[in-house]
C-alpha positions as CSV (number, residue, x, y, z in Angstrom):
1,M,144.1,4.9,-199.7
2,G,141.8,3.5,-197.7
3,G,144.5,2.5,-195.0
4,R,145.9,6.3,-195.2
5,A,142.2,7.6,-195.0
6,A,141.5,5.6,-192.2
7,R,144.7,6.2,-190.3
8,R,143.9,10.2,-190.6
9,D,140.4,9.1,-189.4
10,H,141.7,7.6,-186.2
11,L,144.2,10.8,-185.6
12,D,140.7,13.2,-186.1
13,Q,139.4,10.8,-183.2
14,S,142.6,10.8,-181.4
15,F,143.1,14.6,-181.1
16,V,138.9,14.9,-180.3
17,R,139.8,13.3,-177.0
18,H,142.7,14.9,-176.3
19,A,140.8,17.8,-176.5
20,L,138.5,17.5,-174.6
21,V,140.8,15.5,-171.4
22,V,142.3,18.7,-172.0
23,A,139.5,20.9,-171.6
24,G,138.7,18.5,-168.4
25,V,141.7,19.1,-166.6
26,L,141.9,22.4,-167.1
27,W,138.5,23.8,-165.4
28,G,139.9,21.5,-162.7
29,T,142.9,23.9,-162.2
30,G,140.1,26.9,-162.1
31,G,138.1,25.8,-159.2
32,L,142.0,26.1,-157.0
33,S,143.0,29.3,-159.1
34,G,138.8,30.7,-158.4
35,S,138.9,30.2,-155.0
36,L,142.1,31.9,-154.2
37,L,141.3,34.9,-155.8
38,S,137.9,35.3,-154.4
39,Q,139.7,35.0,-150.9
40,Q,143.0,36.9,-151.9
41,A,140.9,39.5,-153.5
42,D,137.5,39.2,-151.1
43,L,135.3,38.7,-153.8
44,H,131.6,36.8,-154.0
45,P,132.1,34.1,-156.5
46,L,129.9,35.7,-159.2
47,A,132.2,38.5,-159.1
48,V,135.2,36.1,-159.7
49,A,132.8,34.3,-162.3
50,T,131.9,37.4,-163.9
51,Y,135.4,38.5,-164.1
52,R,136.8,34.6,-165.1
53,L,133.9,35.1,-168.6
54,L,135.7,38.9,-168.8
55,V,139.3,37.9,-168.6
56,G,138.5,34.8,-170.9
57,G,136.6,36.4,-173.3
58,A,139.2,39.4,-173.2
59,A,142.2,36.9,-174.0
60,S,140.7,35.0,-176.9
61,A,140.0,38.4,-178.7
62,A,143.2,39.6,-178.8
63,Y,145.2,36.2,-179.4
64,V,142.4,36.3,-182.9
65,A,143.4,39.4,-183.3
66,L,147.0,39.2,-182.7
67,T,146.8,36.1,-185.1
68,G,145.4,37.9,-187.5
69,G,141.9,35.6,-187.6
70,F,139.6,38.2,-186.1
71,R,136.4,39.7,-187.7
72,L,133.5,40.1,-186.9
73,P,131.0,37.5,-187.1
74,A,127.9,37.2,-190.0
75,K,124.7,38.4,-189.2
76,Q,123.5,35.2,-189.0
77,T,126.1,33.3,-186.5
78,W,125.8,36.4,-184.1
79,R,122.0,34.2,-183.0
80,R,124.5,31.5,-182.2
81,L,126.4,34.2,-180.2
82,L,124.1,35.3,-178.1
83,L,122.5,32.3,-177.2
84,I,126.3,30.7,-176.2
85,G,126.4,34.0,-174.2
86,A,123.3,33.6,-172.5
87,L,123.9,29.3,-171.8
88,F,127.4,30.5,-170.1
89,A,125.3,33.0,-167.7
90,L,122.8,30.9,-167.1
91,F,125.2,28.3,-166.1
92,Q,127.6,30.1,-163.8
93,A,125.0,32.3,-162.0
94,S,122.5,28.8,-161.8
95,Y,125.2,27.5,-160.1
96,F,126.9,29.5,-157.1
97,A,123.0,30.3,-156.4
98,A,123.1,26.4,-155.9
99,V,126.5,26.6,-153.8
100,A,124.9,28.9,-151.9
101,L,121.5,27.4,-151.0
102,S,123.2,24.2,-150.5
103,S,127.3,23.4,-150.2
104,V,130.1,23.6,-153.0
105,S,129.8,20.0,-152.9
106,I,125.9,18.7,-153.2
107,A,126.1,21.7,-156.3
108,T,129.4,20.7,-157.8
109,M,128.0,16.8,-157.6
110,T,124.7,17.8,-158.8
111,T,125.4,20.4,-161.6
112,I,128.4,18.2,-163.0
113,G,127.2,14.5,-162.3
114,A,123.5,15.6,-164.2
115,A,124.7,17.4,-167.5
116,P,125.8,13.3,-168.2
117,V,122.6,12.0,-167.8
118,V,120.4,14.5,-169.4
119,L,122.7,14.2,-172.4
120,T,122.2,10.8,-172.7
121,A,118.5,10.6,-172.0
122,F,117.9,13.0,-174.6
123,S,120.4,12.1,-177.1
124,A,118.4,8.6,-177.4
125,V,114.8,10.6,-177.2
126,C,116.2,12.2,-180.4
127,H,117.2,10.3,-182.1
128,R,115.2,6.9,-181.4
129,R,117.4,4.9,-179.7
130,A,118.1,3.9,-176.9
131,P,122.1,4.8,-175.6
132,Q,124.9,1.6,-176.0
133,L,125.7,-0.8,-173.1
134,W,129.1,1.1,-172.8
135,T,127.2,4.5,-173.0
136,L,125.4,3.3,-170.1
137,V,127.7,1.4,-168.0
138,S,130.6,4.6,-168.7
139,V,127.5,7.4,-167.6
140,G,126.5,4.9,-164.6
141,G,129.9,4.5,-163.2
142,A,131.4,8.5,-163.7
143,V,128.5,9.4,-161.4
144,A,128.8,7.2,-158.2
145,G,132.4,7.9,-159.0
146,L,131.6,11.6,-158.8
147,V,129.7,11.0,-155.6
148,L,132.0,8.8,-154.1
149,L,134.6,12.0,-154.6
150,R,132.6,14.6,-153.9
151,W,129.9,13.0,-151.4
152,S,130.0,15.2,-147.9
153,P,127.5,14.3,-145.0
154,E,128.0,17.5,-143.6
155,T,125.4,20.6,-145.4
156,A,124.4,22.9,-142.6
157,T,121.0,24.2,-144.5
158,S,117.6,23.7,-144.4
159,P,115.0,21.2,-146.6
160,A,113.5,24.2,-147.9
161,R,117.6,25.5,-149.1
162,L,119.0,22.5,-150.0
163,V,115.8,21.9,-152.2
164,G,116.1,25.0,-153.5
165,G,120.5,24.6,-154.0
166,L,118.9,20.8,-156.1
167,G,116.8,22.7,-158.0
168,F,119.5,26.1,-159.0
169,A,122.5,23.0,-159.4
170,L,120.1,21.0,-162.2
171,L,119.5,24.3,-163.9
172,A,123.9,24.7,-163.7
173,A,123.6,21.6,-165.5
174,T,120.6,21.7,-168.0
175,G,122.2,25.4,-169.3
176,F,125.4,23.4,-169.5
177,A,124.3,20.7,-171.5
178,V,122.4,23.0,-174.1
179,L,125.5,24.3,-173.9
180,T,126.9,21.5,-175.4
181,L,124.3,20.5,-177.5
182,V,124.3,24.3,-178.8
183,T,128.4,24.3,-180.2
184,A,128.5,20.6,-181.3
185,E,126.6,21.5,-183.9
186,P,129.6,23.5,-186.2
187,V,128.6,27.1,-188.2
188,D,131.0,28.1,-190.8
189,G,133.1,31.1,-190.2
190,L,133.3,30.4,-186.4
191,E,136.0,29.1,-184.8
192,P,136.8,27.6,-181.3
193,L,138.2,30.3,-180.3
194,A,136.4,32.7,-181.6
195,T,133.4,31.4,-179.7
196,T,134.8,31.6,-176.9
197,A,135.3,35.0,-177.5
198,F,132.8,36.4,-178.3
199,G,130.5,33.7,-176.0
200,C,132.7,34.8,-173.1
201,L,132.3,38.1,-173.3
202,I,128.7,37.8,-173.7
203,G,128.0,36.2,-170.6
204,G,129.9,38.3,-168.6
205,S,128.2,41.2,-169.5
206,L,125.4,40.0,-168.6
207,L,126.7,39.3,-165.0
208,T,128.2,42.4,-164.5
209,P,125.6,44.3,-162.9
210,A,125.0,41.9,-160.1
211,A,128.4,41.9,-160.0
212,L,129.3,45.2,-159.6
213,W,126.2,45.5,-156.7
214,L,127.8,42.7,-155.3
215,G,131.3,44.5,-155.3
216,M,134.5,43.6,-158.5
217,G,137.2,45.9,-156.4
218,L,140.8,43.9,-157.4
219,P,143.2,44.9,-155.0
220,A,146.6,46.7,-157.3
221,R,148.3,43.8,-156.2
222,A,150.5,41.6,-158.3
223,D,149.9,38.3,-157.2
224,V,146.0,38.8,-157.3
225,L,146.5,40.7,-160.8
226,L,148.0,37.3,-162.3
227,L,145.5,34.9,-160.5
228,A,142.8,36.9,-162.6
229,V,144.8,36.6,-165.6
230,Y,145.2,32.5,-165.1
231,F,141.5,32.2,-164.4
232,G,140.9,34.5,-167.2
233,V,143.2,32.6,-169.6
234,V,143.7,28.9,-168.9
235,P,140.6,27.6,-167.0
236,T,138.1,29.5,-169.5
237,A,140.2,30.6,-172.5
238,V,142.1,27.4,-173.6
239,A,139.7,24.9,-171.7
240,Y,136.1,26.1,-173.3
241,A,138.6,26.3,-176.4
242,A,139.7,22.9,-176.5
243,Y,136.1,21.9,-175.4
244,F,134.5,23.5,-178.5
245,R,137.8,22.1,-180.8
246,G,136.9,18.1,-179.0
247,L,133.4,18.3,-179.6
248,G,133.9,19.2,-183.4
249,G,133.8,15.1,-183.8
250,A,132.4,14.3,-180.8
251,H,129.1,12.9,-179.3
252,P,128.4,15.5,-176.6
253,V,127.3,12.9,-174.2
254,L,131.2,11.9,-174.3
255,G,132.2,15.2,-174.0
256,A,129.7,16.3,-170.9
257,L,131.6,12.8,-169.4
258,S,135.3,15.1,-170.1
259,A,133.4,17.2,-167.4
260,L,133.6,14.9,-165.1
261,L,137.5,15.4,-164.8
262,E,136.7,18.7,-163.4
263,P,135.9,17.7,-160.4
264,L,138.9,14.6,-160.5
265,T,141.8,16.7,-160.9
266,G,140.5,19.7,-158.5
267,T,140.4,16.6,-156.0
268,V,144.0,16.0,-156.8
269,L,145.4,19.4,-156.1
270,S,143.8,20.0,-153.1
271,V,145.4,17.2,-152.5
272,A,149.1,17.9,-153.5
273,F,148.7,21.4,-152.9
274,L,146.6,21.8,-149.9
275,H,147.5,19.2,-148.0
276,E,143.9,17.3,-147.5
277,R,142.8,14.0,-146.4
278,L,140.3,12.3,-148.6
279,S,137.9,8.9,-147.4
280,A,138.0,5.5,-148.4
281,F,135.6,6.3,-150.2
282,A,136.8,9.5,-152.4
283,W,139.9,6.7,-152.7
284,A,137.3,4.8,-154.5
285,G,135.4,7.4,-156.1
286,A,138.1,8.4,-157.4
287,V,139.2,5.2,-159.3
288,L,135.2,4.6,-159.8
289,L,135.7,7.4,-161.8
290,V,138.9,7.2,-163.8
291,A,137.4,3.4,-164.7
292,A,134.6,4.8,-166.4
293,L,136.0,7.8,-167.9
294,A,138.6,5.2,-169.7
295,V,135.1,3.2,-170.6
296,G,133.1,6.1,-172.3
297,Y,136.8,6.8,-174.2
298,W,137.4,3.7,-174.5
299,R,133.6,2.5,-176.0
300,P,132.7,6.0,-176.6
301,E,128.7,6.8,-178.1
302,P,128.1,6.8,-182.0
303,R,127.9,10.8,-182.8
């Protein structure tokens, strides 16, 4: 009995880690598909983010309904869903404000790199216990690798705009960290896919007024419509459902670390399909990032 329980626990932990890896890799495909959608449909990035949430939420809700699992959440879960939707909207709006004020490189590096740091510090304060050494090594190495991978010195912007961009990027990181903490605590009767469906629909609805003002018209072309569907389904609906599923059995810090697979995957896709050339520093950053993530998954912080 004890051996079977140990094997089951090992399989559960393996599933959790695989779900988080799947989420990080799928998010990485969103950078390329979202960029292509913005170019081909001539949309503002915030409008693209709004389509991402609305299409992802609708696809998740449709799947739940078709599989017979759709039901309106209980009253006590609506507060959780409204909070998740608001955090989705805050994260997306803050990130694109950071991009507009600074650059994609700085916004991505600060947002994704700051989230595991925020969660590590928050966890240490809440539990009154210092993080284990392997966690510090993993987080520190991952952030250093991300800086080497994504750093770009050609940021032609004023100091005031740079400070504003960093501020919004840190706000986006905090929003993602809080989203991770909130969804790491399961609620009876609220499955990850339903959380994704309602959270994305609420977040997309909150962003819609601003997106309409910026322009949300989509050309009636098959390539654009397929891109919008892919962007909403794969790196949004499927990725967030996998992330929320993985958070049910992992420490939030490990969840935030898995998000660093997004820029790594995006860089690999850019090299493979857009023939982007990486500097020696970027390659060193990619190697360091992979090694740091491997340490994080090998010696995860106890939940």
